[in-house]
ZAZATI-374061 format. One line per 2 residues: number of its first residue (from 1); their letters; for each residue x, y, z of N, C-alpha, C. Coordinates in steps of 0.001 Angstrom, whole numbers, plus 500000, padded with zeros to 6 digits. Layout:
// ZAZATI-374061
NUM> A> X/Y/Z/X/Y/Z/X/Y/Z; ...
END
This chain:
// ZAZATI-374061
1> MG> 873531/798538/659211/873528/799739/660036/872810/799427/661328; 873452/798740/662257/872821/798381/663515/873211/799331/664602
3> LL> 872443/799336/665660/872736/800154/666828/873747/799410/667675; 874958/799910/667807/875986/799245/668584/875702/799468/670053
5> LA> 875370/798387/670745/875025/798514/672152/876214/798927/672984; 877408/798772/672450/878587/799236/673180/878601/800751/673298
7> AL> 877795/801438/672504/877744/802896/672572/876987/803385/673787; 876312/802467/674483/875566/802858/675664/876470/802823/676887
9> TT> 876246/803760/677796/877069/803819/678998/876180/803740/680219; 876719/803233/681294/875918/803095/682521/875883/804373/683318
11> SC> 876607/805400/682946/876518/806680/683644/875825/807666/682746; 874768/808304/683245/873932/809173/682429/874422/810596/682531
13> GA> 874679/811238/681395/875081/812627/681370/873899/813552/681264; 874167/814833/681206/873097/815826/681088/872621/815892/679668
15> AD> 871384/816336/679471/870810/816436/678138/871142/817783/677530; 871498/817797/676239/871752/819061/675584/870447/819640/675060
17> PA> 870445/820875/674522/869184/821480/674071/868456/820675/673031; 869128/819809/672285/868461/819009/671256/867841/817760/671840
19> GR> 867960/817567/673165/867350/816411/673791/868253/815189/673785; 869509/815371/673428/870429/814239/673400/871181/814168/674712
21> AA> 871436/812970/675196/872141/812811/676462/873631/812875/676213; 874287/813820/676856/875718/814000/676647/876503/813215/677694
23> AK> 877454/812445/677249/878265/811657/678173/879390/812505/678739; 879679/812368/680046/880771/813105/680670/882068/812319/680515
25> PL> 883194/813019/680270/884462/812299/680145/884879/811710/681476; 885563/810584/681436/886050/809946/682645/887278/810696/683154
27> PA> 887401/810917/684474/888575/811634/684990/889840/810785/684862; 890980/811462/684751/892253/810770/684679/892612/810233/686062
29> AP> 893370/809136/686094/893808/808566/687364/894686/809559/688107; 894685/809550/689467/895522/810462/690249/896983/810382/689833
31> GS> 897587/811542/689631/898995/811592/689259/899255/811336/687805; 898239/811102/687028/898412/810813/685609/898276/812092/684801
33> SA> 899100/812245/683768/899010/813407/682895/898246/813086/681630; 897758/811860/681543/897049/811458/680337/895729/812200/680248
35> AP> 895303/812473/679039/894025/813156/678823/892881/812218/679210; 891801/812772/679717/890657/811919/680104/890135/811139/678908
37> TP> 889724/809933/679161/889120/809110/678119/887623/809362/678084; 887086/809835/676968/885645/810136/676930/884824/808876/677080
39> AP> 883705/809004/677804/882791/807877/677968/882047/807638/676651; 881588/806419/676430/880793/806154/675231/879585/807070/675159
41> RL> 879233/807499/673973/878097/808396/673798/876780/807653/674012; 875843/808275/674730/874544/807669/674930/873728/807705/673638
43> VD> 872845/806762/673511/871987/806688/672325/870980/807830/672351; 870783/808481/671213/869796/809555/671125/868726/809188/670096
45> TH> 867792/810105/669881/866677/809803/668981/867154/809574/667552; 868226/810261/667147/868752/810038/665791/869223/808601/665629
47> DL> 869912/808075/666648/870381/806698/666607/869213/805728/666482; 868171/805947/667307/867034/805022/667302/866279/805096/665983
49> LA> 866094/806298/665456/865423/806406/664165/866211/805701/663067; 867537/805723/663197/868394/805104/662181/868260/803592/662151
51> VT> 867847/802975/663284/867771/801523/663305/866332/801005/663217; 865367/801901/663032/864030/801399/662706/864084/800756/661329
53> LP> 863073/799973/660996/863108/799245/659732/862927/800185/658546; 863752/800050/657512/863603/800869/656309/862251/800582/655642
55> DG> 861743/801571/654942/860437/801432/654281/860405/800233/653331; 861535/799905/652721/861564/798792/651776/861660/797419/652423
57> EI> 861674/797371/653777/861823/796097/654479/860678/795857/655460; 859470/796267/655099/858393/796190/656063/857347/795133/655719
59> EP> 857641/794216/654824/856721/793105/654607/856524/792365/655929; 855287/791960/656274/854052/791980/655505/853175/793221/655705
61> AG> 853748/794298/656237/852965/795527/656348/852886/796219/654999; 851973/797191/654902/851820/797905/653640/852445/799282/653657
63> ST> 852518/799921/654826/853131/801229/654945/853601/801415/656389; 854413/802445/656594/854978/802682/657923/855153/804166/658158
65> EK> 855138/804563/659439/855418/805932/659858/856386/805880/661025; 857311/806837/661085/858282/806877/662168/858258/808246/662823
67> KV> 858376/808274/664154/858386/809563/664839/859020/809433/666214; 859519/810562/666710/859983/810634/668087/858758/810655/668973
69> YA> 858778/809840/670017/857594/809709/670857/857277/810997/671602; 856011/811366/671594/855511/812473/672399/854153/812066/672937
71> RD> 853937/812222/674215/852678/811817/674849/851553/812694/674340; 850467/812059/673871/849291/812780/673378/848312/812945/674544
73> PE> 848166/814158/675070/847309/814333/676249/845845/813989/675994; 845414/814043/674710/844012/813736/674424/843704/812262/674588
75> WA> 844680/811403/674209/844439/809962/674246/845104/809278/675422; 845933/810004/676167/846626/809384/677297/845609/808945/678358
77> PQ> 845750/807719/678874/844813/807238/679883/844945/808016/681189; 843816/808240/681842/843790/808952/683115/842983/808147/684121
79> SI> 843198/808423/685397/842422/807807/686465/842411/806278/686334; 843569/805682/686143/843663/804229/686005/843480/803606/687386
81> SD> 842589/802642/687496/842155/802148/688796/843194/801289/689512; 844171/800737/688811/845151/799834/689421/846559/800353/689128
83> PD> 847389/800581/690163/848738/801119/689924/849584/800239/689014; 849479/798914/689136/850241/798027/688251/849820/798226/686806
85> CA> 848530/798332/686585/848030/798517/685216/848390/799897/684679; 848478/800887/685568/848896/802218/685136/850303/802185/684578
87> LI> 851174/801396/685189/852547/801270/684698/852564/800633/683302; 851676/799684/683059/851623/799034/681764/851094/799982/680691
89> MD> 850093/800776/681031/849513/801690/680056/850440/802855/679740; 851242/803276/680703/852165/804384/680488/853348/804233/681439
91> PY> 854394/803503/681040/855493/803199/681965/856196/804416/682539; 856160/805544/681813/856912/806719/682256/855985/807867/682641
93> LE> 854797/807507/683133/853789/808508/683476/854292/809436/684574; 855001/808889/685570/855339/809685/686742/856808/810062/686808
95> GP> 857582/809727/685818/859019/810044/685889/859513/810646/684590; 860811/810927/684534/861386/811465/683296/861249/810482/682148
97> RP> 861026/810995/680960/860820/810146/679801/862150/809895/679099; 862556/808641/678978/863810/808354/678264/863645/808562/676767
99> TR> 864771/808504/676062/864772/808639/674619/863954/807507/673999; 862993/807854/673150/862064/806846/672614/861578/807258/671233
101> VV> 861531/806292/670311/860931/806519/668997/859913/805410/668757; 858956/805695/667900/857883/804739/667594/857771/804607/666084
103> QT> 857695/803369/665608/857434/803104/664204/856097/802369/664108; 855156/802957/663381/853820/802393/663254/853671/801713/661891
105> FH> 853091/800519/661899/852884/799755/660670/851382/799663/660368; 851038/799683/659087/849659/799553/658650/849542/798344/657722
107> SK> 848480/797576/657895/848300/796396/657056/847983/796810/655615; 848278/795909/654695/847950/796177/653300/846450/796256/653095
109> EA> 845722/795413/653875/844260/795436/653799/843761/796536/654737; 842902/797401/654254/842424/798539/655028/841773/798059/656329
111> WE> 842232/798630/657454/841640/798411/658769/841794/796986/659309; 842598/796141/658668/842709/794768/659171/843537/794716/660458
113> WT> 844661/795409/660470/845460/795490/661680/846413/796673/661597; 846816/797141/662753/847907/798110/662856/848874/797583/663912
115> GA> 850132/797931/663728/851150/797519/664682/852082/798665/664970; 852839/798551/666044/853796/799601/666397/854958/798999/667143
117> TG> 856165/799498/666825/857371/799146/667575/857860/800396/668279; 858018/800300/669599/858592/801396/670362/859980/801031/670821
119> LT> 860962/801877/670550/862342/801631/670950/862723/802661/671999; 863063/802191/673202/863372/803087/674311/864789/802823/674795
121> AH> 865645/803837/674763/867038/803722/675179/867167/804106/676645; 867923/803298/677378/868191/803566/678790/869672/803837/679003
123> AG> 870045/804218/680203/871405/804669/680470/872423/803543/680504; 871993/802316/680370/872890/801178/680345/872082/799902/680499
125> SA> 872753/798772/680361/872052/797494/680453/871416/797293/681824; 872116/797727/682884/871573/797563/684236/870299/798383/684424
127> AA> 870305/799606/683910/869116/800455/684023/867959/799875/683230; 868244/799343/682045/867183/798743/681235/866652/797483/681907
129> AA> 867530/796683/682495/867105/795465/683187/866225/795793/684383; 866561/796858/685112/865749/797260/686258/864360/797724/685809
131> EF> 864306/798464/684724/863018/798914/684203/862207/797719/683697; 862886/796773/683075/862197/795584/682563/861624/794763/683723
133> DR> 862370/794657/684808/861886/793918/685976/860661/794604/686588; 860665/795933/686587/859510/796674/687088/858275/796389/686243
135> LR> 858453/796327/684937/857332/796031/684059/856867/794587/684227; 857805/793652/684385/857439/792245/684570/856554/792091/685825
137> KA> 856934/792753/686911/856150/792655/688138/854768/793291/687963; 854699/794350/687186/853397/794984/686921/852490/794047/686127
139> VQ> 853049/793340/685153/852259/792372/684377/851732/791265/685289; 852541/790846/686247/852114/789796/687182/850984/790290/688094
141> GC> 850962/791596/688392/849959/792112/689322/848709/792660/688678; 848765/793006/687403/847620/793637/686735/846687/792579/686139
143> RD> 845395/792747/686385/844399/791846/685766/843215/792640/685195; 842406/793256/686040/841238/794022/685583/841366/795461/686058
145> FH> 841053/796404/685175/841149/797807/685565/840217/798660/684710; 840140/799925/685078/839255/800871/684399/840011/802188/684251
147> FR> 839782/802887/683139/840411/804188/682972/839556/805070/682077; 839852/806338/682128/839227/807322/681257/840319/808117/680541
149> ST> 839941/808801/679497/840834/809739/678833/840002/810901/678340; 840675/811965/677933/839940/813120/677419/839058/812723/676243
151> AS> 839510/811707/675483/838768/811268/674307/837589/810365/674652; 837414/810052/675950/836316/809155/676325/834934/809782/676160
153> GN> 834884/811110/675973/833587/811774/675828/832812/811733/677136; 831503/811558/677018/830642/811545/678197/830333/810142/678687
155> GT> 830957/809133/678084/830724/807764/678506/831434/807474/679821; 831313/806242/680276/831915/805852/681542/833387/805499/681414
157> GT> 833934/805540/680202/835348/805240/679987/835556/803826/679467; 836678/803235/679821/837058/801923/679292/837384/800979/680447
159> RA> 836844/799771/680366/837260/798712/681273/838171/797776/680488; 839116/797155/681180/840126/796370/680486/840543/795169/681309
161> TL> 841029/794155/680599/841543/792934/681230/842887/792604/680629; 843861/792253/681470/845169/791816/681007/845310/790311/681183
163> TA> 845825/789656/680145/846102/788229/680185/847565/788002/679831; 848338/787473/680767/849751/787177/680488/849827/785956/679574
165> VR> 850697/785999/678581/850876/784887/677649/852349/784535/677578; 852637/783396/676995/854031/782935/676887/854806/783813/675911
167> AP> 855935/784311/676350/856727/785203/675508/857626/784403/674592; 857892/784896/673395/858851/784218/672507/860260/784356/673061
169> AR> 861142/783474/672662/862547/783520/673085/863262/784554/672226; 863272/785783/672701/863862/786884/671937/864753/787726/672842
171> GD> 865813/788297/672284/866653/789237/672995/867241/788650/674262; 867541/789530/675231/868083/789116/676516/867003/788617/677454
173> EA> 865813/789148/677348/864656/788707/678120/863410/789280/677462; 862287/788581/677659/861065/788988/676987/859849/788637/677838
175> IA> 858806/789439/677719/857505/789151/678321/856440/789469/677286; 855260/788894/677472/854169/789124/676524/852845/789094/677260
177> FD> 851897/789873/676775/850566/789908/677368/849574/790457/676352; 848299/790129/676586/847208/790646/675765/846326/791547/676617
179> LT> 845875/792623/676032/844927/793527/676680/843623/793522/675873; 842501/793360/676571/841179/793450/675946/840452/794647/676545
181> FW> 839912/795496/675687/839253/796738/676120/837775/796731/675743; 836939/797256/676631/835533/797518/676344/835290/798987/676644
183> TD> 835077/799785/675595/834934/801228/675733/833474/801640/675572; 832984/802394/676544/831607/802888/676522/831459/803975/675460
185> VS> 830630/803703/674453/830381/804690/673392/828897/805044/673327; 828164/804804/674412/826718/805004/674395/826334/806450/674157
187> DI> 827225/807397/674491/826882/808806/674285/826919/809201/672813; 827644/808428/671984/827698/808756/670557/827002/807716/669689
189> NP> 826739/806512/670249/826073/805466/669485/825188/804663/670427; 823947/805071/670627/823050/804384/671569/822817/802911/671202
191> DA> 823037/802544/669939/822804/801154/669520/823982/800229/669853; 825110/800781/670268/826290/799949/670600/826901/800519/671880
193> KE> 826442/799998/672991/826888/800563/674278/828395/800498/674457; 829009/799367/674061/830449/799203/674209/831082/798738/672903
195> VR> 832320/799191/672695/833123/798724/671560/834294/797932/672127; 834488/796718/671617/835550/795851/672101/836753/795955/671175
197> SM> 837947/795997/671754/839176/796011/670969/840258/795266/671736; 841359/794960/671026/842452/794192/671641/843791/794820/671313
199> RR> 844754/794537/672171/846144/794882/671889/847020/793749/672382; 847839/793195/671483/848786/792148/671844/850167/792777/671923
201> TT> 850870/792509/673027/852146/793187/673265/853239/792175/673626; 854394/792340/672996/855602/791626/673377/856664/792662/673684
203> VV> 857314/792540/674823/858362/793476/675220/859682/792718/675322; 860699/793237/674657/861996/792561/674588/863093/793522/675011
205> RI> 863996/793054/675859/865178/793865/676186/866353/793376/675358; 867019/794312/674682/868211/794014/673914/869299/794936/674459
207> GS> 870105/794420/675393/871113/795267/676022/870461/796427/676760; 870770/797636/676360/870274/798842/677022/869017/799401/676382
209> VI> 868487/798719/675401/867274/799164/674711/866121/798220/675013; 864959/798788/675317/863749/797997/675485/862864/798264/674270
211> AD> 862488/797189/673597/861635/797280/672407/860273/796664/672725; 859223/797426/672508/857884/796862/672678/857213/796767/671322
213> FD> 856596/795604/671076/855945/795304/669807/854444/795142/670074; 853650/796066/669571/852203/796076/669806/851449/795776/668523
215> LN> 850402/794984/668646/849539/794701/667499/848088/794928/667919; 847375/795707/667114/845941/795931/667303/845204/795280/666148
217> PS> 844729/794030/666335/844034/793330/665233/842555/793690/665185; 841995/793629/664013/840545/793769/663876/839900/792448/664281
219> GA> 838584/792441/664397/837890/791214/664768/838121/790085/663782; 838390/790432/662512/838575/789407/661487/839885/788648/661643
221> VE> 840874/789265/662321/842177/788624/662490/842583/788660/663962; 841638/788429/664846/841851/788644/666285/842972/787785/666859
223> TM> 843201/786616/666309/844238/785731/666860/845628/786031/666282; 845715/787014/665408/846994/787332/664775/848000/787849/665813
225> EF> 849275/787469/665652/850360/787972/666480/851122/789058/665715; 851960/789803/666418/852815/790774/665745/853659/790035/664712
227> PA> 853735/790526/663473/854459/789793/662421/855886/789443/662847; 856179/788141/662863/857473/787661/663337/858629/788210/662503
229> EL> 858383/788402/661182/859450/788909/660318/859898/790303/660752; 858912/791146/661098/859233/792519/661501/859967/792517/662832
231> MT> 859529/791686/663754/860168/791621/665065/861604/791128/664938; 861816/790073/664154/863154/789506/663991/864118/790516/663389
233> RQ> 863697/791192/662338/864583/792145/661679/864895/793335/662584; 863902/793771/663358/864157/794898/664264/865153/794531/665338
235> IQ> 865035/793366/665921/865966/792920/666951/867375/792766/666352; 867474/792247/665145/868762/792099/664505/869440/793463/664312
237> RL> 868663/794456/663935/869228/795802/663725/869683/796414/665041; 868984/796105/666115/869405/796584/667419/870680/795887/667895
239> RG> 870815/794615/667565/872022/793885/667929/873251/794420/667222; 873063/794902/665995/874192/795430/665238/875005/794320/664603
241> PS> 876078/794684/663902/876912/793678/663235/877500/792723/664257; 877499/791423/663922/878080/790421/664828/879573/790292/664602
END
């Protein structure tokens, strides 16, 4: 049950009340009495949820959750000091949000690592490639930045560093980077001024879909990468039957 990329169209229709993008039929040629040929249907959240990994195929994770993406205003980063880094933290902060679902993975060992796959459908391969190029340029420009969120409390917020790393040969194109965060928690824990955390990210374009694979490792497994088995199976499901 793969997502057939041929179902994506390069012309974007209007969204119906359920949030699905409706494709407009193609007009008939001048002088032709033939009925219009309908354009391929755009991918919606139901399609993306259908191609996330089944619960029985999530080794080496221990459990998984799936949901349609919705921005959480409490945790969303604010006042990001660098525009390139702002794009990386929230690619659709300033524009319309495309169809997107997120599948979160939890390690079998408590608190050892968490991972997430985000699947974002675009109006066609060209649109996805343009968005991917925008993100690639942002990764090249972003290095050190600072941000706050509603959840930052009374501390000074979070400082962060981006390190570009070699991307695996996946999909039509791929990029990868690591983010290291130092969050001020002195207002709630005077004995630990900052808490350090990491996020490893690989972003892959598969036709008209952009898939981002994020891993948040604990200090005990800091060098761990996103599980290759999960990434491979997800990309295969997006490719669909060969």
